[in-house]
C-alpha positions as CSV (number, residue, x, y, z in Angstrom):
1,G,1.8,7.4,2.2
2,S,1.7,6.6,-1.5
3,A,4.2,7.1,-4.2
4,P,3.9,10.3,-6.2
5,G,3.3,8.4,-9.5
6,E,0.6,6.2,-8.0
7,S,-1.9,9.0,-7.7
8,A,-1.4,10.1,-11.3
9,A,-1.8,6.5,-12.5
10,R,-5.0,6.1,-10.5
11,L,-6.4,9.3,-11.9
12,A,-5.6,8.1,-15.4
13,D,-7.3,4.7,-14.7
14,R,-10.4,6.5,-13.4
15,A,-10.6,8.7,-16.6
16,D,-10.4,5.5,-18.7
17,V,-13.2,4.0,-16.7
18,R,-15.4,7.1,-17.0
19,R,-14.8,7.2,-20.8
20,G,-15.8,3.6,-21.3
21,W,-18.8,3.7,-18.9
22,G,-21.1,5.2,-21.5
23,Y,-20.2,2.5,-24.0
24,L,-21.2,-0.4,-21.7
25,P,-24.6,-2.1,-22.3
26,D,-27.2,-1.3,-19.7
27,R,-27.0,-4.8,-18.2
28,D,-23.2,-4.5,-17.7
29,R,-23.5,-1.1,-16.1
30,E,-26.2,-2.5,-13.8
31,A,-24.0,-5.5,-12.9
32,I,-21.2,-3.1,-12.0
33,V,-23.4,-0.9,-9.9
34,Q,-24.8,-3.9,-8.0
35,G,-21.2,-5.1,-7.5
36,V,-19.9,-1.9,-6.0
37,N,-21.2,-2.7,-2.6
38,E,-19.8,-6.3,-2.6
39,E,-16.7,-7.0,-0.6
40,F,-13.8,-8.8,-2.1
41,H,-10.4,-9.8,-1.0
42,P,-7.9,-7.0,-1.6
43,R,-5.5,-9.3,-3.3
44,Y,-8.0,-9.6,-6.2
45,R,-8.5,-5.9,-6.7
46,E,-6.2,-5.6,-9.7
47,Q,-7.7,-8.5,-11.5
48,I,-11.2,-7.2,-10.9
49,E,-10.3,-3.7,-12.1
50,D,-8.6,-5.3,-15.2
51,Y,-11.8,-7.3,-15.9
52,Y,-14.1,-4.3,-15.8
53,R,-11.6,-2.3,-17.9
54,A,-11.5,-5.0,-20.5
55,I,-15.3,-5.0,-20.7
56,A,-15.3,-1.2,-21.2
57,E,-12.7,-1.5,-23.9
58,Q,-14.5,-4.2,-25.7
59,A,-17.7,-2.2,-25.6
60,E,-15.9,0.8,-27.2
61,R,-14.7,-1.4,-30.1
62,E,-18.2,-2.8,-30.8
63,P,-20.5,-0.8,-33.1
């Protein structure tokens, strides 16, 4: 099983991603969609999520 706080944290992360999705340029959204089906080593999951979160946050700050 998972820790009780883990689910809440994941839900919060998903909400952040959804909020930022609309701010991403079309080319970045397309790259993410294309990459969804790619397999990656589980040990890199957190770094990959951080990368996409940073892109979304940067897009929110840009006019």
